[in-house]
N, CA, C, O and CB atoms as a CASP TS submission, in Angstrom:
PFRMAT TS
TARGET T0000
AUTHOR 0000-0000-0000
METHOD Language model
MODEL 1
PARENT N/A
ATOM      1  N   MET     1      -7.711 -47.313 -18.056  1.00  0.00           N
ATOM      2  CA  MET     1      -7.197 -46.831 -19.665  1.00  0.00           C
ATOM      3  C   MET     1      -6.050 -47.412 -19.554  1.00  0.00           C
ATOM      4  O   MET     1      -5.340 -47.629 -18.572  1.00  0.00           O
ATOM      5  CB  MET     1      -7.011 -45.133 -20.143  1.00  0.00           C
ATOM      6  N   GLU     2      -5.885 -47.745 -21.126  1.00  0.00           N
ATOM      7  CA  GLU     2      -4.695 -48.753 -21.611  1.00  0.00           C
ATOM      8  C   GLU     2      -3.870 -47.977 -22.097  1.00  0.00           C
ATOM      9  O   GLU     2      -4.038 -46.904 -22.677  1.00  0.00           O
ATOM     10  CB  GLU     2      -4.969 -49.849 -22.646  1.00  0.00           C
ATOM     11  N   LYS     3      -2.877 -48.592 -21.830  1.00  0.00           N
ATOM     12  CA  LYS     3      -1.596 -47.308 -22.268  1.00  0.00           C
ATOM     13  C   LYS     3      -0.672 -47.864 -23.610  1.00  0.00           C
ATOM     14  O   LYS     3      -0.025 -48.880 -23.864  1.00  0.00           O
ATOM     15  CB  LYS     3      -0.223 -47.043 -20.684  1.00  0.00           C
ATOM     16  N   LYS     4      -0.976 -46.690 -24.251  1.00  0.00           N
ATOM     17  CA  LYS     4      -0.542 -47.181 -25.858  1.00  0.00           C
ATOM     18  C   LYS     4       1.157 -47.294 -25.761  1.00  0.00           C
ATOM     19  O   LYS     4       2.010 -46.674 -25.125  1.00  0.00           O
ATOM     20  CB  LYS     4      -1.081 -45.782 -27.281  1.00  0.00           C
ATOM     21  N   ALA     5       1.186 -48.392 -26.710  1.00  0.00           N
ATOM     22  CA  ALA     5       2.885 -48.467 -26.587  1.00  0.00           C
ATOM     23  C   ALA     5       3.516 -47.540 -27.742  1.00  0.00           C
ATOM     24  O   ALA     5       3.067 -47.202 -28.837  1.00  0.00           O
ATOM     25  CB  ALA     5       3.524 -50.201 -26.839  1.00  0.00           C
ATOM     26  N   ALA     6       4.633 -47.278 -27.136  1.00  0.00           N
ATOM     27  CA  ALA     6       5.432 -46.462 -28.050  1.00  0.00           C
ATOM     28  C   ALA     6       6.003 -47.045 -29.408  1.00  0.00           C
ATOM     29  O   ALA     6       6.190 -48.261 -29.442  1.00  0.00           O
ATOM     30  CB  ALA     6       6.534 -46.012 -27.293  1.00  0.00           C
ATOM     31  N   ASN     7       6.232 -46.457 -30.282  1.00  0.00           N
ATOM     32  CA  ASN     7       6.430 -46.995 -31.591  1.00  0.00           C
ATOM     33  C   ASN     7       7.723 -46.563 -31.774  1.00  0.00           C
ATOM     34  O   ASN     7       7.844 -45.378 -32.082  1.00  0.00           O
ATOM     35  CB  ASN     7       5.457 -46.568 -32.691  1.00  0.00           C
ATOM     36  N   ARG     8       8.796 -47.277 -31.652  1.00  0.00           N
ATOM     37  CA  ARG     8      10.354 -47.272 -31.426  1.00  0.00           C
ATOM     38  C   ARG     8      10.671 -47.063 -33.019  1.00  0.00           C
ATOM     39  O   ARG     8      11.632 -46.327 -33.243  1.00  0.00           O
ATOM     40  CB  ARG     8      11.099 -48.870 -30.625  1.00  0.00           C
ATOM     41  N   ILE     9      10.043 -47.570 -34.073  1.00  0.00           N
ATOM     42  CA  ILE     9      10.587 -46.886 -35.383  1.00  0.00           C
ATOM     43  C   ILE     9      10.363 -45.216 -35.477  1.00  0.00           C
ATOM     44  O   ILE     9      11.149 -44.404 -35.964  1.00  0.00           O
ATOM     45  CB  ILE     9       9.782 -47.601 -36.694  1.00  0.00           C
ATOM     46  N   LYS    10       9.389 -45.023 -35.020  1.00  0.00           N
ATOM     47  CA  LYS    10       8.936 -43.211 -34.995  1.00  0.00           C
ATOM     48  C   LYS    10      10.142 -42.354 -34.359  1.00  0.00           C
ATOM     49  O   LYS    10      10.747 -41.339 -34.706  1.00  0.00           O
ATOM     50  CB  LYS    10       7.367 -42.830 -33.824  1.00  0.00           C
ATOM     51  N   ILE    11      10.210 -43.292 -33.200  1.00  0.00           N
ATOM     52  CA  ILE    11      11.076 -42.670 -32.498  1.00  0.00           C
ATOM     53  C   ILE    11      12.513 -41.978 -33.024  1.00  0.00           C
ATOM     54  O   ILE    11      13.013 -40.862 -33.165  1.00  0.00           O
ATOM     55  CB  ILE    11      11.266 -43.545 -31.643  1.00  0.00           C
ATOM     56  N   VAL    12      12.871 -43.544 -33.240  1.00  0.00           N
ATOM     57  CA  VAL    12      14.421 -43.554 -33.790  1.00  0.00           C
ATOM     58  C   VAL    12      14.559 -42.436 -34.986  1.00  0.00           C
ATOM     59  O   VAL    12      15.378 -41.523 -35.087  1.00  0.00           O
ATOM     60  CB  VAL    12      14.860 -45.200 -34.466  1.00  0.00           C
ATOM     61  N   LEU    13      13.431 -42.833 -35.901  1.00  0.00           N
ATOM     62  CA  LEU    13      13.399 -41.729 -36.900  1.00  0.00           C
ATOM     63  C   LEU    13      13.576 -40.398 -36.296  1.00  0.00           C
ATOM     64  O   LEU    13      14.411 -39.602 -36.726  1.00  0.00           O
ATOM     65  CB  LEU    13      12.121 -41.729 -37.655  1.00  0.00           C
ATOM     66  N   ALA    14      12.690 -40.119 -35.168  1.00  0.00           N
ATOM     67  CA  ALA    14      12.852 -38.242 -34.936  1.00  0.00           C
ATOM     68  C   ALA    14      14.239 -38.357 -34.419  1.00  0.00           C
ATOM     69  O   ALA    14      15.037 -37.592 -34.961  1.00  0.00           O
ATOM     70  CB  ALA    14      11.613 -37.254 -33.556  1.00  0.00           C
ATOM     71  N   GLU    15      14.698 -39.118 -33.517  1.00  0.00           N
ATOM     72  CA  GLU    15      16.211 -38.826 -32.912  1.00  0.00           C
ATOM     73  C   GLU    15      16.818 -38.575 -33.845  1.00  0.00           C
ATOM     74  O   GLU    15      17.402 -37.491 -33.842  1.00  0.00           O
ATOM     75  CB  GLU    15      16.989 -39.834 -32.181  1.00  0.00           C
ATOM     76  N   LYS    16      16.954 -39.557 -35.166  1.00  0.00           N
ATOM     77  CA  LYS    16      17.775 -39.604 -36.212  1.00  0.00           C
ATOM     78  C   LYS    16      17.608 -38.441 -37.539  1.00  0.00           C
ATOM     79  O   LYS    16      18.049 -38.494 -38.687  1.00  0.00           O
ATOM     80  CB  LYS    16      17.585 -40.996 -36.640  1.00  0.00           C
ATOM     81  N   ASN    17      16.690 -37.279 -36.765  1.00  0.00           N
ATOM     82  CA  ASN    17      16.074 -36.444 -38.130  1.00  0.00           C
ATOM     83  C   ASN    17      15.559 -36.540 -39.264  1.00  0.00           C
ATOM     84  O   ASN    17      15.479 -35.646 -40.107  1.00  0.00           O
ATOM     85  CB  ASN    17      16.631 -35.920 -38.576  1.00  0.00           C
ATOM     86  N   LYS    18      15.034 -38.068 -39.371  1.00  0.00           N
ATOM     87  CA  LYS    18      14.614 -38.455 -40.841  1.00  0.00           C
ATOM     88  C   LYS    18      13.156 -38.562 -40.482  1.00  0.00           C
ATOM     89  O   LYS    18      12.558 -38.323 -39.433  1.00  0.00           O
ATOM     90  CB  LYS    18      15.336 -39.954 -41.568  1.00  0.00           C
ATOM     91  N   THR    19      12.674 -39.083 -41.911  1.00  0.00           N
ATOM     92  CA  THR    19      11.052 -39.154 -41.957  1.00  0.00           C
ATOM     93  C   THR    19      10.673 -40.191 -42.197  1.00  0.00           C
ATOM     94  O   THR    19      11.444 -41.033 -41.736  1.00  0.00           O
ATOM     95  CB  THR    19      10.352 -38.417 -42.818  1.00  0.00           C
ATOM     96  N   ASN    20       9.640 -40.714 -42.830  1.00  0.00           N
ATOM     97  CA  ASN    20       8.768 -41.764 -42.962  1.00  0.00           C
ATOM     98  C   ASN    20       9.138 -42.142 -44.393  1.00  0.00           C
ATOM     99  O   ASN    20       9.468 -43.248 -44.819  1.00  0.00           O
ATOM    100  CB  ASN    20       7.227 -41.401 -42.682  1.00  0.00           C
ATOM    101  N   ASN    21       8.974 -40.642 -45.234  1.00  0.00           N
ATOM    102  CA  ASN    21       9.386 -41.044 -46.436  1.00  0.00           C
ATOM    103  C   ASN    21      10.446 -41.250 -46.991  1.00  0.00           C
ATOM    104  O   ASN    21      10.579 -41.843 -48.062  1.00  0.00           O
ATOM    105  CB  ASN    21       9.060 -40.552 -47.017  1.00  0.00           C
ATOM    106  N   TRP    22      11.580 -40.632 -46.108  1.00  0.00           N
ATOM    107  CA  TRP    22      12.748 -41.000 -46.650  1.00  0.00           C
ATOM    108  C   TRP    22      13.063 -42.421 -46.031  1.00  0.00           C
ATOM    109  O   TRP    22      13.866 -43.072 -46.701  1.00  0.00           O
ATOM    110  CB  TRP    22      13.822 -39.920 -46.393  1.00  0.00           C
ATOM    111  N   LEU    23      12.719 -42.861 -45.201  1.00  0.00           N
ATOM    112  CA  LEU    23      12.764 -44.171 -44.754  1.00  0.00           C
ATOM    113  C   LEU    23      11.772 -45.127 -45.864  1.00  0.00           C
ATOM    114  O   LEU    23      12.144 -46.297 -45.773  1.00  0.00           O
ATOM    115  CB  LEU    23      12.229 -44.168 -43.117  1.00  0.00           C
ATOM    116  N   ALA    24      11.142 -45.045 -46.422  1.00  0.00           N
ATOM    117  CA  ALA    24      10.629 -45.443 -47.402  1.00  0.00           C
ATOM    118  C   ALA    24      11.305 -45.555 -48.679  1.00  0.00           C
ATOM    119  O   ALA    24      11.199 -46.628 -49.271  1.00  0.00           O
ATOM    120  CB  ALA    24       9.739 -44.841 -47.458  1.00  0.00           C
ATOM    121  N   GLU    25      12.146 -44.395 -49.323  1.00  0.00           N
ATOM    122  CA  GLU    25      12.877 -44.278 -50.243  1.00  0.00           C
ATOM    123  C   GLU    25      14.109 -45.235 -49.815  1.00  0.00           C
ATOM    124  O   GLU    25      14.765 -45.753 -50.719  1.00  0.00           O
ATOM    125  CB  GLU    25      13.110 -42.850 -50.506  1.00  0.00           C
ATOM    126  N   GLN    26      14.395 -45.449 -48.662  1.00  0.00           N
ATOM    127  CA  GLN    26      15.983 -46.098 -48.624  1.00  0.00           C
ATOM    128  C   GLN    26      15.497 -47.420 -48.704  1.00  0.00           C
ATOM    129  O   GLN    26      16.040 -48.250 -49.433  1.00  0.00           O
ATOM    130  CB  GLN    26      17.087 -45.815 -47.151  1.00  0.00           C
ATOM    131  N   LEU    27      14.632 -47.643 -48.093  1.00  0.00           N
ATOM    132  CA  LEU    27      14.083 -49.359 -48.584  1.00  0.00           C
ATOM    133  C   LEU    27      13.064 -49.792 -49.740  1.00  0.00           C
ATOM    134  O   LEU    27      12.552 -50.890 -49.959  1.00  0.00           O
ATOM    135  CB  LEU    27      13.290 -50.022 -47.358  1.00  0.00           C
ATOM    136  N   ASP    28      12.938 -48.579 -50.402  1.00  0.00           N
ATOM    137  CA  ASP    28      12.565 -49.100 -51.519  1.00  0.00           C
ATOM    138  C   ASP    28      10.924 -49.299 -51.403  1.00  0.00           C
ATOM    139  O   ASP    28      10.309 -49.914 -52.275  1.00  0.00           O
ATOM    140  CB  ASP    28      13.407 -50.381 -51.762  1.00  0.00           C
ATOM    141  N   MET    29      10.269 -48.722 -50.242  1.00  0.00           N
ATOM    142  CA  MET    29       8.873 -49.242 -49.932  1.00  0.00           C
ATOM    143  C   MET    29       7.836 -48.285 -50.243  1.00  0.00           C
ATOM    144  O   MET    29       8.099 -47.086 -50.342  1.00  0.00           O
ATOM    145  CB  MET    29       8.721 -49.615 -48.494  1.00  0.00           C
ATOM    146  N   ASN    30       6.624 -48.767 -50.408  1.00  0.00           N
ATOM    147  CA  ASN    30       5.661 -47.801 -49.963  1.00  0.00           C
ATOM    148  C   ASN    30       5.443 -47.082 -48.664  1.00  0.00           C
ATOM    149  O   ASN    30       5.476 -47.440 -47.487  1.00  0.00           O
ATOM    150  CB  ASN    30       4.688 -48.314 -50.132  1.00  0.00           C
ATOM    151  N   LYS    31       5.136 -45.603 -49.463  1.00  0.00           N
ATOM    152  CA  LYS    31       5.527 -44.578 -48.170  1.00  0.00           C
ATOM    153  C   LYS    31       4.206 -45.105 -47.403  1.00  0.00           C
ATOM    154  O   LYS    31       4.283 -44.933 -46.186  1.00  0.00           O
ATOM    155  CB  LYS    31       5.607 -42.541 -48.519  1.00  0.00           C
ATOM    156  N   THR    32       3.095 -45.667 -47.818  1.00  0.00           N
ATOM    157  CA  THR    32       1.797 -45.871 -47.155  1.00  0.00           C
ATOM    158  C   THR    32       2.457 -46.786 -45.938  1.00  0.00           C
ATOM    159  O   THR    32       2.267 -46.472 -44.763  1.00  0.00           O
ATOM    160  CB  THR    32       0.493 -46.669 -48.207  1.00  0.00           C
ATOM    161  N   THR    33       3.237 -47.925 -46.307  1.00  0.00           N
ATOM    162  CA  THR    33       3.254 -49.000 -45.558  1.00  0.00           C
ATOM    163  C   THR    33       4.264 -48.745 -44.382  1.00  0.00           C
ATOM    164  O   THR    33       4.128 -49.224 -43.256  1.00  0.00           O
ATOM    165  CB  THR    33       3.566 -50.178 -46.404  1.00  0.00           C
ATOM    166  N   VAL    34       5.450 -47.809 -44.844  1.00  0.00           N
ATOM    167  CA  VAL    34       6.284 -47.229 -43.494  1.00  0.00           C
ATOM    168  C   VAL    34       5.188 -46.402 -42.754  1.00  0.00           C
ATOM    169  O   VAL    34       5.024 -46.722 -41.576  1.00  0.00           O
ATOM    170  CB  VAL    34       7.752 -46.125 -43.899  1.00  0.00           C
ATOM    171  N   SER    35       4.578 -45.613 -43.133  1.00  0.00           N
ATOM    172  CA  SER    35       3.348 -44.884 -42.686  1.00  0.00           C
ATOM    173  C   SER    35       2.644 -45.623 -41.422  1.00  0.00           C
ATOM    174  O   SER    35       2.650 -45.128 -40.295  1.00  0.00           O
ATOM    175  CB  SER    35       2.301 -44.794 -43.944  1.00  0.00           C
ATOM    176  N   LYS    36       2.224 -46.482 -41.643  1.00  0.00           N
ATOM    177  CA  LYS    36       1.529 -47.506 -41.024  1.00  0.00           C
ATOM    178  C   LYS    36       2.560 -48.237 -40.093  1.00  0.00           C
ATOM    179  O   LYS    36       1.951 -48.425 -39.040  1.00  0.00           O
ATOM    180  CB  LYS    36       0.868 -48.440 -42.085  1.00  0.00           C
ATOM    181  N   TRP    37       3.544 -48.625 -40.006  1.00  0.00           N
ATOM    182  CA  TRP    37       4.184 -49.196 -38.842  1.00  0.00           C
ATOM    183  C   TRP    37       4.641 -47.904 -37.711  1.00  0.00           C
ATOM    184  O   TRP    37       4.951 -48.158 -36.547  1.00  0.00           O
ATOM    185  CB  TRP    37       5.553 -50.105 -39.426  1.00  0.00           C
ATOM    186  N   CYS    38       4.617 -46.482 -38.291  1.00  0.00           N
ATOM    187  CA  CYS    38       5.208 -45.564 -37.549  1.00  0.00           C
ATOM    188  C   CYS    38       3.786 -45.370 -36.729  1.00  0.00           C
ATOM    189  O   CYS    38       3.943 -44.766 -35.668  1.00  0.00           O
ATOM    190  CB  CYS    38       5.957 -44.249 -38.399  1.00  0.00           C
ATOM    191  N   THR    39       2.518 -45.741 -37.000  1.00  0.00           N
ATOM    192  CA  THR    39       1.178 -45.371 -36.122  1.00  0.00           C
ATOM    193  C   THR    39       0.553 -46.908 -35.699  1.00  0.00           C
ATOM    194  O   THR    39      -0.613 -46.997 -35.318  1.00  0.00           O
ATOM    195  CB  THR    39      -0.123 -44.340 -37.187  1.00  0.00           C
ATOM    196  N   ASN    40       1.389 -48.040 -35.797  1.00  0.00           N
ATOM    197  CA  ASN    40       1.076 -48.938 -35.328  1.00  0.00           C
ATOM    198  C   ASN    40      -0.259 -49.333 -35.604  1.00  0.00           C
ATOM    199  O   ASN    40      -1.040 -49.706 -34.729  1.00  0.00           O
ATOM    200  CB  ASN    40       1.367 -48.821 -34.287  1.00  0.00           C
ATOM    201  N   GLN    41      -0.543 -49.250 -36.881  1.00  0.00           N
ATOM    202  CA  GLN    41      -1.533 -49.785 -37.704  1.00  0.00           C
ATOM    203  C   GLN    41      -1.152 -51.411 -38.480  1.00  0.00           C
ATOM    204  O   GLN    41      -1.975 -52.270 -38.797  1.00  0.00           O
ATOM    205  CB  GLN    41      -1.764 -48.578 -38.808  1.00  0.00           C
ATOM    206  N   MET    42       0.596 -51.470 -38.667  1.00  0.00           N
ATOM    207  CA  MET    42       1.072 -52.768 -39.347  1.00  0.00           C
ATOM    208  C   MET    42       2.427 -52.856 -38.688  1.00  0.00           C
ATOM    209  O   MET    42       2.937 -51.877 -38.144  1.00  0.00           O
ATOM    210  CB  MET    42       1.144 -52.737 -41.090  1.00  0.00           C
ATOM    211  N   GLN    43       2.911 -53.851 -38.734  1.00  0.00           N
ATOM    212  CA  GLN    43       3.935 -53.853 -38.110  1.00  0.00           C
ATOM    213  C   GLN    43       4.993 -55.212 -39.284  1.00  0.00           C
ATOM    214  O   GLN    43       4.676 -56.309 -39.743  1.00  0.00           O
ATOM    215  CB  GLN    43       3.450 -54.205 -36.313  1.00  0.00           C
ATOM    216  N   PRO    44       6.263 -54.386 -39.368  1.00  0.00           N
ATOM    217  CA  PRO    44       6.947 -54.802 -40.658  1.00  0.00           C
ATOM    218  C   PRO    44       7.605 -56.187 -40.111  1.00  0.00           C
ATOM    219  O   PRO    44       7.716 -56.384 -38.901  1.00  0.00           O
ATOM    220  CB  PRO    44       8.152 -53.578 -41.293  1.00  0.00           C
ATOM    221  N   THR    45       8.116 -57.315 -41.269  1.00  0.00           N
ATOM    222  CA  THR    45       8.177 -58.484 -41.006  1.00  0.00           C
ATOM    223  C   THR    45       9.465 -58.500 -40.248  1.00  0.00           C
ATOM    224  O   THR    45      10.044 -57.416 -40.165  1.00  0.00           O
ATOM    225  CB  THR    45       8.029 -59.311 -42.143  1.00  0.00           C
ATOM    226  N   MET    46      10.035 -59.581 -39.659  1.00  0.00           N
ATOM    227  CA  MET    46      11.556 -59.657 -38.923  1.00  0.00           C
ATOM    228  C   MET    46      12.144 -59.259 -40.024  1.00  0.00           C
ATOM    229  O   MET    46      12.892 -58.298 -39.846  1.00  0.00           O
ATOM    230  CB  MET    46      12.224 -61.143 -38.289  1.00  0.00           C
ATOM    231  N   GLU    47      12.069 -59.686 -41.192  1.00  0.00           N
ATOM    232  CA  GLU    47      13.364 -59.607 -42.253  1.00  0.00           C
ATOM    233  C   GLU    47      13.355 -58.052 -42.688  1.00  0.00           C
ATOM    234  O   GLU    47      14.333 -57.684 -43.338  1.00  0.00           O
ATOM    235  CB  GLU    47      13.164 -60.737 -43.796  1.00  0.00           C
ATOM    236  N   THR    48      12.247 -56.996 -42.367  1.00  0.00           N
ATOM    237  CA  THR    48      12.012 -56.080 -42.947  1.00  0.00           C
ATOM    238  C   THR    48      12.671 -54.972 -41.785  1.00  0.00           C
ATOM    239  O   THR    48      13.300 -53.971 -42.128  1.00  0.00           O
ATOM    240  CB  THR    48      10.527 -56.095 -43.401  1.00  0.00           C
ATOM    241  N   LEU    49      12.425 -55.318 -40.469  1.00  0.00           N
ATOM    242  CA  LEU    49      13.241 -54.671 -39.431  1.00  0.00           C
ATOM    243  C   LEU    49      14.799 -54.719 -39.371  1.00  0.00           C
ATOM    244  O   LEU    49      15.592 -53.794 -39.199  1.00  0.00           O
ATOM    245  CB  LEU    49      12.811 -55.192 -38.263  1.00  0.00           C
ATOM    246  N   TYR    50      14.997 -55.908 -39.540  1.00  0.00           N
ATOM    247  CA  TYR    50      16.533 -55.904 -39.733  1.00  0.00           C
ATOM    248  C   TYR    50      16.883 -54.711 -40.616  1.00  0.00           C
ATOM    249  O   TYR    50      17.519 -53.764 -40.152  1.00  0.00           O
ATOM    250  CB  TYR    50      17.084 -57.299 -40.432  1.00  0.00           C
ATOM    251  N   ALA    51      16.483 -54.744 -41.861  1.00  0.00           N
ATOM    252  CA  ALA    51      16.506 -53.872 -42.980  1.00  0.00           C
ATOM    253  C   ALA    51      16.246 -52.595 -42.539  1.00  0.00           C
ATOM    254  O   ALA    51      16.981 -51.707 -42.969  1.00  0.00           O
ATOM    255  CB  ALA    51      15.603 -54.232 -44.005  1.00  0.00           C
ATOM    256  N   VAL    52      15.468 -52.340 -41.867  1.00  0.00           N
ATOM    257  CA  VAL    52      14.988 -51.019 -40.870  1.00  0.00           C
ATOM    258  C   VAL    52      15.878 -50.880 -39.730  1.00  0.00           C
ATOM    259  O   VAL    52      15.351 -50.062 -38.975  1.00  0.00           O
ATOM    260  CB  VAL    52      13.438 -51.181 -40.196  1.00  0.00           C
ATOM    261  N   ALA    53      16.929 -51.273 -39.271  1.00  0.00           N
ATOM    262  CA  ALA    53      17.765 -51.244 -38.449  1.00  0.00           C
ATOM    263  C   ALA    53      18.752 -50.884 -39.124  1.00  0.00           C
ATOM    264  O   ALA    53      19.407 -49.916 -38.736  1.00  0.00           O
ATOM    265  CB  ALA    53      17.890 -52.225 -37.775  1.00  0.00           C
ATOM    266  N   ASP    54      19.124 -51.612 -40.371  1.00  0.00           N
ATOM    267  CA  ASP    54      20.067 -51.224 -41.018  1.00  0.00           C
ATOM    268  C   ASP    54      20.569 -49.876 -41.712  1.00  0.00           C
ATOM    269  O   ASP    54      21.701 -49.400 -41.623  1.00  0.00           O
ATOM    270  CB  ASP    54      19.980 -51.925 -41.639  1.00  0.00           C
ATOM    271  N   VAL    55      19.479 -49.363 -42.426  1.00  0.00           N
ATOM    272  CA  VAL    55      19.190 -48.186 -42.788  1.00  0.00           C
ATOM    273  C   VAL    55      19.496 -47.056 -41.581  1.00  0.00           C
ATOM    274  O   VAL    55      20.285 -46.124 -41.731  1.00  0.00           O
ATOM    275  CB  VAL    55      17.793 -48.267 -43.246  1.00  0.00           C
ATOM    276  N   LEU    56      18.754 -47.301 -40.400  1.00  0.00           N
ATOM    277  CA  LEU    56      18.873 -46.257 -39.239  1.00  0.00           C
ATOM    278  C   LEU    56      20.280 -46.329 -38.702  1.00  0.00           C
ATOM    279  O   LEU    56      20.729 -45.383 -38.055  1.00  0.00           O
ATOM    280  CB  LEU    56      17.805 -46.541 -38.008  1.00  0.00           C
ATOM    281  N   ASP    57      20.888 -47.248 -38.907  1.00  0.00           N
ATOM    282  CA  ASP    57      21.987 -47.809 -38.357  1.00  0.00           C
ATOM    283  C   ASP    57      22.041 -47.894 -36.501  1.00  0.00           C
ATOM    284  O   ASP    57      22.882 -47.457 -35.716  1.00  0.00           O
ATOM    285  CB  ASP    57      23.162 -46.911 -39.011  1.00  0.00           C
ATOM    286  N   VAL    58      20.952 -48.535 -36.306  1.00  0.00           N
ATOM    287  CA  VAL    58      20.864 -49.021 -34.793  1.00  0.00           C
ATOM    288  C   VAL    58      20.985 -50.693 -34.782  1.00  0.00           C
ATOM    289  O   VAL    58      21.161 -51.375 -35.791  1.00  0.00           O
ATOM    290  CB  VAL    58      19.279 -48.501 -34.061  1.00  0.00           C
ATOM    291  N   ASP    59      20.872 -51.123 -33.620  1.00  0.00           N
ATOM    292  CA  ASP    59      20.607 -52.594 -33.167  1.00  0.00           C
ATOM    293  C   ASP    59      19.399 -52.627 -33.463  1.00  0.00           C
ATOM    294  O   ASP    59      18.501 -51.906 -33.028  1.00  0.00           O
ATOM    295  CB  ASP    59      20.848 -53.048 -31.720  1.00  0.00           C
ATOM    296  N   VAL    60      19.335 -53.561 -34.297  1.00  0.00           N
ATOM    297  CA  VAL    60      17.441 -54.164 -34.205  1.00  0.00           C
ATOM    298  C   VAL    60      16.624 -54.171 -32.873  1.00  0.00           C
ATOM    299  O   VAL    60      15.395 -54.189 -32.812  1.00  0.00           O
ATOM    300  CB  VAL    60      17.275 -55.927 -34.595  1.00  0.00           C
ATOM    301  N   ARG    61      17.501 -54.156 -31.801  1.00  0.00           N
ATOM    302  CA  ARG    61      16.848 -54.391 -30.706  1.00  0.00           C
ATOM    303  C   ARG    61      16.250 -53.162 -30.325  1.00  0.00           C
ATOM    304  O   ARG    61      15.220 -53.178 -29.652  1.00  0.00           O
ATOM    305  CB  ARG    61      17.636 -54.953 -29.741  1.00  0.00           C
ATOM    306  N   GLU    62      16.831 -52.002 -30.713  1.00  0.00           N
ATOM    307  CA  GLU    62      16.270 -50.622 -30.609  1.00  0.00           C
ATOM    308  C   GLU    62      15.071 -50.210 -30.982  1.00  0.00           C
ATOM    309  O   GLU    62      14.368 -49.331 -30.484  1.00  0.00           O
ATOM    310  CB  GLU    62      16.924 -49.866 -31.179  1.00  0.00           C
ATOM    311  N   LEU    63      14.852 -51.007 -32.029  1.00  0.00           N
ATOM    312  CA  LEU    63      13.064 -50.799 -32.918  1.00  0.00           C
ATOM    313  C   LEU    63      12.418 -51.665 -32.230  1.00  0.00           C
ATOM    314  O   LEU    63      11.293 -51.742 -32.724  1.00  0.00           O
ATOM    315  CB  LEU    63      12.763 -51.265 -34.774  1.00  0.00           C
ATOM    316  N   LEU    64      12.556 -52.584 -31.071  1.00  0.00           N
ATOM    317  CA  LEU    64      11.569 -53.401 -30.332  1.00  0.00           C
ATOM    318  C   LEU    64      11.567 -52.903 -29.062  1.00  0.00           C
ATOM    319  O   LEU    64      12.503 -52.466 -28.392  1.00  0.00           O
ATOM    320  CB  LEU    64      11.829 -54.864 -30.312  1.00  0.00           C
ATOM    321  N   VAL    65       9.915 -53.066 -28.698  1.00  0.00           N
ATOM    322  CA  VAL    65       9.593 -52.552 -26.927  1.00  0.00           C
ATOM    323  C   VAL    65       9.934 -53.685 -26.364  1.00  0.00           C
ATOM    324  O   VAL    65       9.688 -54.795 -26.837  1.00  0.00           O
ATOM    325  CB  VAL    65       7.887 -52.106 -26.335  1.00  0.00           C
ATOM    326  N   PRO    66      10.513 -53.463 -25.334  1.00  0.00           N
ATOM    327  CA  PRO    66      10.808 -54.453 -24.232  1.00  0.00           C
ATOM    328  C   PRO    66       9.288 -54.925 -23.615  1.00  0.00           C
ATOM    329  O   PRO    66       8.364 -54.134 -23.425  1.00  0.00           O
ATOM    330  CB  PRO    66      11.850 -53.678 -22.981  1.00  0.00           C
ATOM    331  N   THR    67       9.233 -56.512 -23.324  1.00  0.00           N
ATOM    332  CA  THR    67       7.817 -56.839 -22.958  1.00  0.00           C
ATOM    333  C   THR    67       7.953 -57.536 -21.315  1.00  0.00           C
ATOM    334  O   THR    67       6.955 -57.752 -20.627  1.00  0.00           O
ATOM    335  CB  THR    67       7.104 -58.033 -24.240  1.00  0.00           C
ATOM    336  N   LYS    68       9.165 -57.789 -20.920  1.00  0.00           N
ATOM    337  CA  LYS    68       9.191 -58.327 -19.875  1.00  0.00           C
ATOM    338  C   LYS    68       9.593 -56.805 -19.226  1.00  0.00           C
ATOM    339  O   LYS    68      10.264 -55.861 -19.644  1.00  0.00           O
ATOM    340  CB  LYS    68      10.119 -59.690 -19.781  1.00  0.00           C
ATOM    341  N   GLY    69       8.713 -57.111 -17.798  1.00  0.00           N
ATOM    342  CA  GLY    69       9.079 -55.786 -16.708  1.00  0.00           C
ATOM    343  C   GLY    69       7.971 -54.727 -17.151  1.00  0.00           C
ATOM    344  O   GLY    69       7.901 -53.732 -16.430  1.00  0.00           O
ATOM    345  N   THR    70       7.025 -54.804 -18.319  1.00  0.00           N
ATOM    346  CA  THR    70       6.357 -53.489 -18.321  1.00  0.00           C
ATOM    347  C   THR    70       5.064 -53.960 -18.228  1.00  0.00           C
ATOM    348  O   THR    70       4.756 -55.033 -18.747  1.00  0.00           O
ATOM    349  CB  THR    70       6.605 -52.526 -19.547  1.00  0.00           C
ATOM    350  N   LYS    71       4.241 -53.252 -17.602  1.00  0.00           N
ATOM    351  CA  LYS    71       2.921 -53.317 -17.380  1.00  0.00           C
ATOM    352  C   LYS    71       2.148 -52.206 -17.914  1.00  0.00           C
ATOM    353  O   LYS    71       0.927 -52.174 -17.762  1.00  0.00           O
ATOM    354  CB  LYS    71       2.711 -53.444 -16.082  1.00  0.00           C
TER
END
């Protein structure tokens, strides 16, 4: 059984008590696009990821899932 990767954007939003809709408004983006990021149906570009980190006031690395040492 394959383990599904945690979605860091969704987790950070929850930690900050913010919603997908709030993030979409802050970034002036479509709600559906942000929803797809949070459900791993789509990933933001690196440029957009930096904008997300800025809006959420976190280091961009907090939005990435580590790949070393995980199986």
